[in-house]
Biopython code that builds the backbone (N, CA, C, O; Angstrom):
import numpy as np
from Bio.PDB.StructureBuilder import StructureBuilder

atoms = [
    (1, "MET", "N", (18.132, 10.323, 10.051)),
    (1, "MET", "CA", (16.895, 11.043, 10.104)),
    (1, "MET", "C", (15.859, 10.172, 10.799)),
    (1, "MET", "O", (15.668, 9.010, 10.442)),
    (2, "MET", "N", (15.201, 10.737, 11.781)),
    (2, "MET", "CA", (14.171, 10.003, 12.505)),
    (2, "MET", "C", (12.791, 10.505, 12.090)),
    (2, "MET", "O", (12.564, 11.709, 11.972)),
    (3, "ILE", "N", (11.881, 9.573, 11.874)),
    (3, "ILE", "CA", (10.506, 9.899, 11.536)),
    (3, "ILE", "C", (9.650, 9.505, 12.732)),
    (3, "ILE", "O", (9.741, 8.376, 13.216)),
    (4, "SER", "N", (8.829, 10.417, 13.205)),
    (4, "SER", "CA", (7.986, 10.098, 14.346)),
    (4, "SER", "C", (6.886, 9.114, 13.929)),
    (4, "SER", "O", (6.588, 8.959, 12.744)),
    (5, "ALA", "N", (6.300, 8.465, 14.913)),
    (5, "ALA", "CA", (5.245, 7.492, 14.631)),
    (5, "ALA", "C", (4.024, 8.175, 14.035)),
    (5, "ALA", "O", (3.340, 7.592, 13.193)),
    (6, "ARG", "N", (3.744, 9.392, 14.454)),
    (6, "ARG", "CA", (2.584, 10.119, 13.926)),
    (6, "ARG", "C", (2.766, 10.428, 12.442)),
    (6, "ARG", "O", (1.831, 10.276, 11.655)),
    (7, "ILE", "N", (3.953, 10.855, 12.063)),
    (7, "ILE", "CA", (4.220, 11.129, 10.651)),
    (7, "ILE", "C", (4.227, 9.834, 9.853)),
    (7, "ILE", "O", (3.760, 9.807, 8.714)),
    (8, "ALA", "N", (4.754, 8.752, 10.440)),
    (8, "ALA", "CA", (4.793, 7.462, 9.754)),
    (8, "ALA", "C", (3.393, 6.948, 9.454)),
    (8, "ALA", "O", (3.164, 6.350, 8.403)),
    (9, "VAL", "N", (2.454, 7.176, 10.370)),
    (9, "VAL", "CA", (1.075, 6.754, 10.129)),
    (9, "VAL", "C", (0.521, 7.458, 8.896)),
    (9, "VAL", "O", (-0.075, 6.819, 8.029)),
    (10, "TRP", "N", (0.714, 8.761, 8.817)),
    (10, "TRP", "CA", (0.190, 9.520, 7.682)),
    (10, "TRP", "C", (0.919, 9.188, 6.377)),
    (10, "TRP", "O", (0.291, 9.105, 5.321)),
    (11, "LEU", "N", (2.233, 9.000, 6.446)),
    (11, "LEU", "CA", (2.979, 8.633, 5.241)),
    (11, "LEU", "C", (2.556, 7.255, 4.732)),
    (11, "LEU", "O", (2.426, 7.050, 3.525)),
    (12, "CYS", "N", (2.347, 6.327, 5.638)),
    (12, "CYS", "CA", (1.895, 4.989, 5.242)),
    (12, "CYS", "C", (0.493, 5.043, 4.653)),
    (12, "CYS", "O", (0.186, 4.316, 3.708)),
    (13, "ALA", "N", (-0.360, 5.902, 5.210)),
    (13, "ALA", "CA", (-1.715, 6.040, 4.670)),
    (13, "ALA", "C", (-1.678, 6.584, 3.248)),
    (13, "ALA", "O", (-2.377, 6.080, 2.369)),
    (14, "VAL", "N", (-0.871, 7.604, 3.021)),
    (14, "VAL", "CA", (-0.755, 8.183, 1.674)),
    (14, "VAL", "C", (-0.164, 7.160, 0.717)),
    (14, "VAL", "O", (-0.664, 6.993, -0.396)),
    (15, "PHE", "N", (0.885, 6.479, 1.132)),
    (15, "PHE", "CA", (1.524, 5.466, 0.296)),
    (15, "PHE", "C", (0.537, 4.348, -0.046)),
    (15, "PHE", "O", (0.446, 3.922, -1.198)),
    (16, "GLY", "N", (-0.198, 3.878, 0.959)),
    (16, "GLY", "CA", (-1.163, 2.810, 0.733)),
    (16, "GLY", "C", (-2.277, 3.226, -0.211)),
    (16, "GLY", "O", (-2.700, 2.437, -1.055)),
    (17, "LEU", "N", (-2.765, 4.473, -0.078)),
    (17, "LEU", "CA", (-3.820, 4.941, -0.963)),
    (17, "LEU", "C", (-3.338, 5.105, -2.404)),
    (17, "LEU", "O", (-4.067, 4.792, -3.346)),
    (18, "VAL", "N", (-2.121, 5.590, -2.571)),
    (18, "VAL", "CA", (-1.568, 5.729, -3.923)),
    (18, "VAL", "C", (-1.397, 4.353, -4.569)),
    (18, "VAL", "O", (-1.733, 4.166, -5.738)),
    (19, "CYS", "N", (-0.877, 3.400, -3.809)),
    (19, "CYS", "CA", (-0.685, 2.044, -4.339)),
    (19, "CYS", "C", (-2.021, 1.365, -4.622)),
    (19, "CYS", "O", (-2.163, 0.672, -5.629)),
    (20, "ALA", "N", (-3.000, 1.557, -3.742)),
    (20, "ALA", "CA", (-4.324, 0.976, -3.969)),
    (20, "ALA", "C", (-4.976, 1.588, -5.206)),
    (20, "ALA", "O", (-5.647, 0.887, -5.963)),
    (21, "GLY", "N", (-4.786, 2.875, -5.415)),
    (21, "GLY", "CA", (-5.317, 3.520, -6.619)),
    (21, "GLY", "C", (-4.678, 2.975, -7.889)),
    (21, "GLY", "O", (-5.356, 2.748, -8.890)),
    (22, "ALA", "N", (-3.368, 2.770, -7.836)),
    (22, "ALA", "CA", (-2.681, 2.205, -9.005)),
    (22, "ALA", "C", (-3.155, 0.782, -9.273)),
    (22, "ALA", "O", (-3.337, 0.396, -10.427)),
    (23, "ALA", "N", (-3.356, 0.001, -8.214)),
    (23, "ALA", "CA", (-3.828, -1.375, -8.378)),
    (23, "ALA", "C", (-5.245, -1.397, -8.942)),
    (23, "ALA", "O", (-5.547, -2.191, -9.833)),
    (24, "LEU", "N", (-6.103, -0.540, -8.433)),
    (24, "LEU", "CA", (-7.479, -0.493, -8.917)),
    (24, "LEU", "C", (-7.527, -0.081, -10.384)),
    (24, "LEU", "O", (-8.286, -0.648, -11.171)),
    (25, "THR", "N", (-6.722, 0.901, -10.743)),
    (25, "THR", "CA", (-6.662, 1.331, -12.136)),
    (25, "THR", "C", (-6.179, 0.197, -13.038)),
    (25, "THR", "O", (-6.727, -0.013, -14.120)),
    (26, "ALA", "N", (-5.165, -0.527, -12.600)),
    (26, "ALA", "CA", (-4.631, -1.627, -13.407)),
    (26, "ALA", "C", (-5.618, -2.790, -13.490)),
    (26, "ALA", "O", (-5.754, -3.408, -14.546)),
    (27, "PHE", "N", (-6.310, -3.096, -12.385)),
    (27, "PHE", "CA", (-7.294, -4.186, -12.419)),
    (27, "PHE", "C", (-8.470, -3.852, -13.338)),
    (27, "PHE", "O", (-8.928, -4.708, -14.094)),
    (28, "THR", "N", (-8.953, -2.625, -13.277)),
    (28, "THR", "CA", (-10.091, -2.262, -14.122)),
    (28, "THR", "C", (-9.684, -2.087, -15.579)),
    (28, "THR", "O", (-10.484, -2.360, -16.473)),
    (29, "GLY", "N", (-8.471, -1.644, -15.834)),
    (29, "GLY", "CA", (-8.023, -1.457, -17.208)),
    (29, "GLY", "C", (-7.604, -2.737, -17.891)),
    (29, "GLY", "O", (-7.516, -2.782, -19.118)),
    (30, "ALA", "N", (-7.344, -3.774, -17.128)),
    (30, "ALA", "CA", (-6.876, -5.029, -17.717)),
    (30, "ALA", "C", (-7.956, -5.705, -18.548)),
    (30, "ALA", "O", (-7.647, -6.475, -19.457)),
    (31, "GLN", "N", (-9.206, -5.426, -18.249)),
    (31, "GLN", "CA", (-10.294, -6.076, -18.981)),
    (31, "GLN", "C", (-10.369, -5.619, -20.437)),
    (31, "GLN", "O", (-10.898, -6.336, -21.286)),
    (32, "SER", "N", (-9.850, -4.443, -20.725)),
    (32, "SER", "CA", (-9.945, -3.909, -22.087)),
    (32, "SER", "C", (-8.746, -4.276, -22.958)),
    (32, "SER", "O", (-8.706, -3.899, -24.129)),
    (33, "ILE", "N", (-7.779, -4.994, -22.419)),
    (33, "ILE", "CA", (-6.590, -5.378, -23.194)),
    (33, "ILE", "C", (-6.917, -6.631, -23.995)),
    (33, "ILE", "O", (-7.352, -7.639, -23.437)),
    (34, "ALA", "N", (-6.708, -6.564, -25.302)),
    (34, "ALA", "CA", (-7.068, -7.676, -26.183)),
    (34, "ALA", "C", (-6.065, -8.821, -26.122)),
    (34, "ALA", "O", (-6.458, -9.988, -26.148)),
    (35, "ASP", "N", (-4.781, -8.505, -26.042)),
    (35, "ASP", "CA", (-3.744, -9.533, -26.047)),
    (35, "ASP", "C", (-3.697, -10.222, -24.688)),
    (35, "ASP", "O", (-3.603, -9.558, -23.656)),
    (36, "ALA", "N", (-3.762, -11.545, -24.687)),
    (36, "ALA", "CA", (-3.811, -12.313, -23.441)),
    (36, "ALA", "C", (-2.512, -12.180, -22.640)),
    (36, "ALA", "O", (-2.556, -12.105, -21.412)),
    (37, "ALA", "N", (-1.376, -12.150, -23.304)),
    (37, "ALA", "CA", (-0.091, -12.032, -22.597)),
    (37, "ALA", "C", (0.039, -10.679, -21.923)),
    (37, "ALA", "O", (0.501, -10.586, -20.785)),
    (38, "GLU", "N", (-0.366, -9.636, -22.621)),
    (38, "GLU", "CA", (-0.312, -8.299, -22.024)),
    (38, "GLU", "C", (-1.311, -8.163, -20.877)),
    (38, "GLU", "O", (-1.033, -7.494, -19.883)),
    (39, "ARG", "N", (-2.485, -8.804, -21.020)),
    (39, "ARG", "CA", (-3.482, -8.758, -19.962)),
    (39, "ARG", "C", (-2.959, -9.451, -18.699)),
    (39, "ARG", "O", (-3.146, -8.948, -17.591)),
    (40, "GLU", "N", (-2.311, -10.593, -18.864)),
    (40, "GLU", "CA", (-1.732, -11.305, -17.717)),
    (40, "GLU", "C", (-0.616, -10.496, -17.060)),
    (40, "GLU", "O", (-0.493, -10.479, -15.836)),
    (41, "ALA", "N", (0.194, -9.829, -17.876)),
    (41, "ALA", "CA", (1.256, -8.981, -17.331)),
    (41, "ALA", "C", (0.651, -7.811, -16.561)),
    (41, "ALA", "O", (1.147, -7.440, -15.497)),
    (42, "SER", "N", (-0.415, -7.234, -17.097)),
    (42, "SER", "CA", (-1.083, -6.121, -16.417)),
    (42, "SER", "C", (-1.680, -6.574, -15.086)),
    (42, "SER", "O", (-1.599, -5.848, -14.095)),
    (43, "LEU", "N", (-2.269, -7.749, -15.053)),
    (43, "LEU", "CA", (-2.807, -8.275, -13.796)),
    (43, "LEU", "C", (-1.695, -8.569, -12.792)),
    (43, "LEU", "O", (-1.896, -8.426, -11.586)),
    (44, "GLY", "N", (-0.536, -8.974, -13.278)),
    (44, "GLY", "CA", (0.613, -9.180, -12.393)),
    (44, "GLY", "C", (1.085, -7.881, -11.772)),
    (44, "GLY", "O", (1.386, -7.825, -10.580)),
    (45, "TYR", "N", (1.148, -6.836, -12.583)),
    (45, "TYR", "CA", (1.530, -5.524, -12.047)),
    (45, "TYR", "C", (0.494, -5.013, -11.057)),
    (45, "TYR", "O", (0.842, -4.409, -10.042)),
    (46, "ALA", "N", (-0.781, -5.257, -11.352)),
    (46, "ALA", "CA", (-1.846, -4.828, -10.449)),
    (46, "ALA", "C", (-1.744, -5.565, -9.118)),
    (46, "ALA", "O", (-1.951, -4.971, -8.060)),
    (47, "ALA", "N", (-1.427, -6.849, -9.168)),
    (47, "ALA", "CA", (-1.268, -7.613, -7.929)),
    (47, "ALA", "C", (-0.077, -7.109, -7.131)),
    (47, "ALA", "O", (-0.125, -7.079, -5.901)),
    (48, "PHE", "N", (0.985, -6.714, -7.811)),
    (48, "PHE", "CA", (2.141, -6.152, -7.125)),
    (48, "PHE", "C", (1.788, -4.855, -6.417)),
    (48, "PHE", "O", (2.197, -4.638, -5.276)),
    (49, "TRP", "N", (1.015, -3.972, -7.099)),
    (49, "TRP", "CA", (0.594, -2.718, -6.480)),
    (49, "TRP", "C", (-0.339, -2.974, -5.302)),
    (49, "TRP", "O", (-0.288, -2.258, -4.302)),
    (50, "ALA", "N", (-1.186, -3.986, -5.416)),
    (50, "ALA", "CA", (-2.061, -4.338, -4.296)),
    (50, "ALA", "C", (-1.234, -4.849, -3.119)),
    (50, "ALA", "O", (-1.549, -4.555, -1.966)),
    (51, "PHE", "N", (-0.190, -5.605, -3.402)),
    (51, "PHE", "CA", (0.714, -6.075, -2.350)),
    (51, "PHE", "C", (1.397, -4.897, -1.662)),
    (51, "PHE", "O", (1.519, -4.879, -0.437)),
    (52, "LEU", "N", (1.839, -3.918, -2.440)),
    (52, "LEU", "CA", (2.461, -2.737, -1.847)),
    (52, "LEU", "C", (1.469, -1.958, -0.991)),
    (52, "LEU", "O", (1.847, -1.418, 0.049)),
    (53, "ALA", "N", (0.205, -1.891, -1.411)),
    (53, "ALA", "CA", (-0.821, -1.230, -0.602)),
    (53, "ALA", "C", (-1.011, -1.971, 0.713)),
    (53, "ALA", "O", (-1.184, -1.344, 1.758)),
    (54, "LEU", "N", (-0.982, -3.291, 0.673)),
    (54, "LEU", "CA", (-1.097, -4.092, 1.890)),
    (54, "LEU", "C", (0.086, -3.848, 2.818)),
    (54, "LEU", "O", (-0.096, -3.735, 4.030)),
    (55, "ILE", "N", (1.280, -3.767, 2.273)),
    (55, "ILE", "CA", (2.474, -3.491, 3.075)),
    (55, "ILE", "C", (2.365, -2.106, 3.714)),
    (55, "ILE", "O", (2.692, -1.939, 4.889)),
    (56, "GLY", "N", (1.914, -1.125, 2.958)),
    (56, "GLY", "CA", (1.715, 0.215, 3.510)),
    (56, "GLY", "C", (0.711, 0.208, 4.644)),
    (56, "GLY", "O", (0.906, 0.888, 5.652)),
    (57, "ALA", "N", (-0.366, -0.556, 4.490)),
    (57, "ALA", "CA", (-1.382, -0.640, 5.547)),
    (57, "ALA", "C", (-0.836, -1.318, 6.796)),
    (57, "ALA", "O", (-1.114, -0.880, 7.913)),
    (58, "VAL", "N", (-0.068, -2.375, 6.617)),
    (58, "VAL", "CA", (0.505, -3.094, 7.773)),
    (58, "VAL", "C", (1.458, -2.187, 8.539)),
    (58, "VAL", "O", (1.395, -2.115, 9.766)),
    (59, "PHE", "N", (2.331, -1.504, 7.832)),
    (59, "PHE", "CA", (3.265, -0.624, 8.528)),
    (59, "PHE", "C", (2.565, 0.596, 9.124)),
    (59, "PHE", "O", (3.008, 1.133, 10.140)),
    (60, "GLY", "N", (1.486, 1.028, 8.501)),
    (60, "GLY", "CA", (0.697, 2.101, 9.086)),
    (60, "GLY", "C", (0.053, 1.676, 10.396)),
    (60, "GLY", "O", (0.047, 2.436, 11.364)),
    (61, "VAL", "N", (-0.490, 0.461, 10.429)),
    (61, "VAL", "CA", (-1.083, -0.056, 11.668)),
    (61, "VAL", "C", (-0.012, -0.236, 12.736)),
    (61, "VAL", "O", (-0.240, 0.091, 13.901)),
    (62, "LEU", "N", (1.139, -0.746, 12.359)),
    (62, "LEU", "CA", (2.225, -0.902, 13.331)),
    (62, "LEU", "C", (2.673, 0.454, 13.881)),
    (62, "LEU", "O", (2.950, 0.578, 15.074)),
    (63, "SER", "N", (2.743, 1.449, 13.034)),
    (63, "SER", "CA", (3.115, 2.788, 13.500)),
    (63, "SER", "C", (2.050, 3.355, 14.427)),
    (63, "SER", "O", (2.370, 4.003, 15.423)),
    (64, "TRP", "N", (0.786, 3.111, 14.103)),
    (64, "TRP", "CA", (-0.305, 3.576, 14.957)),
    (64, "TRP", "C", (-0.252, 2.892, 16.321)),
    (64, "TRP", "O", (-0.487, 3.525, 17.350)),
    (65, "LEU", "N", (0.061, 1.585, 16.321)),
    (65, "LEU", "CA", (0.185, 0.864, 17.597)),
    (65, "LEU", "C", (1.352, 1.406, 18.421)),
    (65, "LEU", "O", (1.256, 1.505, 19.644)),
    (66, "MET", "N", (2.443, 1.754, 17.760)),
    (66, "MET", "CA", (3.560, 2.356, 18.481)),
    (66, "MET", "C", (3.171, 3.719, 19.034)),
    (66, "MET", "O", (3.560, 4.078, 20.146)),
    (67, "LEU", "N", (2.405, 4.477, 18.260)),
    (67, "LEU", "CA", (1.963, 5.796, 18.693)),
    (67, "LEU", "C", (1.071, 5.687, 19.937)),
    (67, "LEU", "O", (1.151, 6.523, 20.837)),
    (68, "LYS", "N", (0.237, 4.670, 19.980)),
    (68, "LYS", "CA", (-0.664, 4.480, 21.123)),
    (68, "LYS", "C", (0.018, 3.794, 22.306)),
    (68, "LYS", "O", (-0.578, 3.683, 23.377)),
    (69, "GLY", "N", (1.249, 3.338, 22.131)),
    (69, "GLY", "CA", (1.984, 2.693, 23.217)),
    (69, "GLY", "C", (1.680, 1.220, 23.386)),
    (69, "GLY", "O", (1.965, 0.660, 24.444)),
    (70, "LYS", "N", (1.117, 0.576, 22.390)),
    (70, "LYS", "CA", (0.764, -0.838, 22.481)),
    (70, "LYS", "C", (1.962, -1.757, 22.207)),
    (70, "LYS", "O", (1.938, -2.927, 22.591)),
    (71, "LEU", "N", (2.986, -1.252, 21.561)),
    (71, "LEU", "CA", (4.130, -2.081, 21.200)),
    (71, "LEU", "C", (5.397, -1.718, 21.988)),
    (71, "LEU", "O", (6.467, -2.264, 21.716)),
    (72, "GLY", "N", (5.293, -0.842, 22.919)),
    (72, "GLY", "CA", (6.457, -0.448, 23.690)),
    (72, "GLY", "C", (6.167, 0.810, 24.478)),
    (72, "GLY", "O", (5.079, 1.379, 24.386)),
    (73, "ALA", "N", (7.122, 1.229, 25.233)),
    (73, "ALA", "CA", (6.943, 2.409, 26.058)),
    (73, "ALA", "C", (6.943, 3.666, 25.206)),
    (73, "ALA", "O", (7.721, 3.779, 24.258)),
    (74, "VAL", "N", (6.079, 4.605, 25.539)),
    (74, "VAL", "CA", (6.026, 5.880, 24.851)),
    (74, "VAL", "C", (7.120, 6.773, 25.437)),
    (74, "VAL", "O", (7.233, 6.910, 26.656)),
    (75, "GLU", "N", (7.917, 7.373, 24.565)),
    (75, "GLU", "CA", (9.018, 8.200, 25.041)),
    (75, "GLU", "C", (8.589, 9.622, 25.239)),
    (75, "GLU", "O", (9.396, 10.461, 25.640)),
]
sb = StructureBuilder()
sb.init_structure("model")
sb.init_model(0)
sb.init_chain("A")
sb.init_seg("    ")
for serial, (resi, resn, name, xyz) in enumerate(atoms, 1):
    if name == "N":
        sb.init_residue(resn, " ", resi, " ")
    sb.init_atom(name, np.array(xyz, "f"), 0.0, 1.0, " ", f" {name:<3s}", serial, name[0])
structure = sb.get_structure()
């Protein structure tokens, strides 16, 4: 199955926004956790979701560059 660069840009944007939302929710909710071990685990999960949002953004930019022809010939 082939995904066009235009669809990849939009899929990466949606993926990045969902991951960023999960990270933001976890970062803001971690302050209300009383147990220090659970709070640290929650911050770890939030950092993981933020990392996934960053990966989605990077691949979205790469797909956009391919769409514009900056990384190779447009077919």
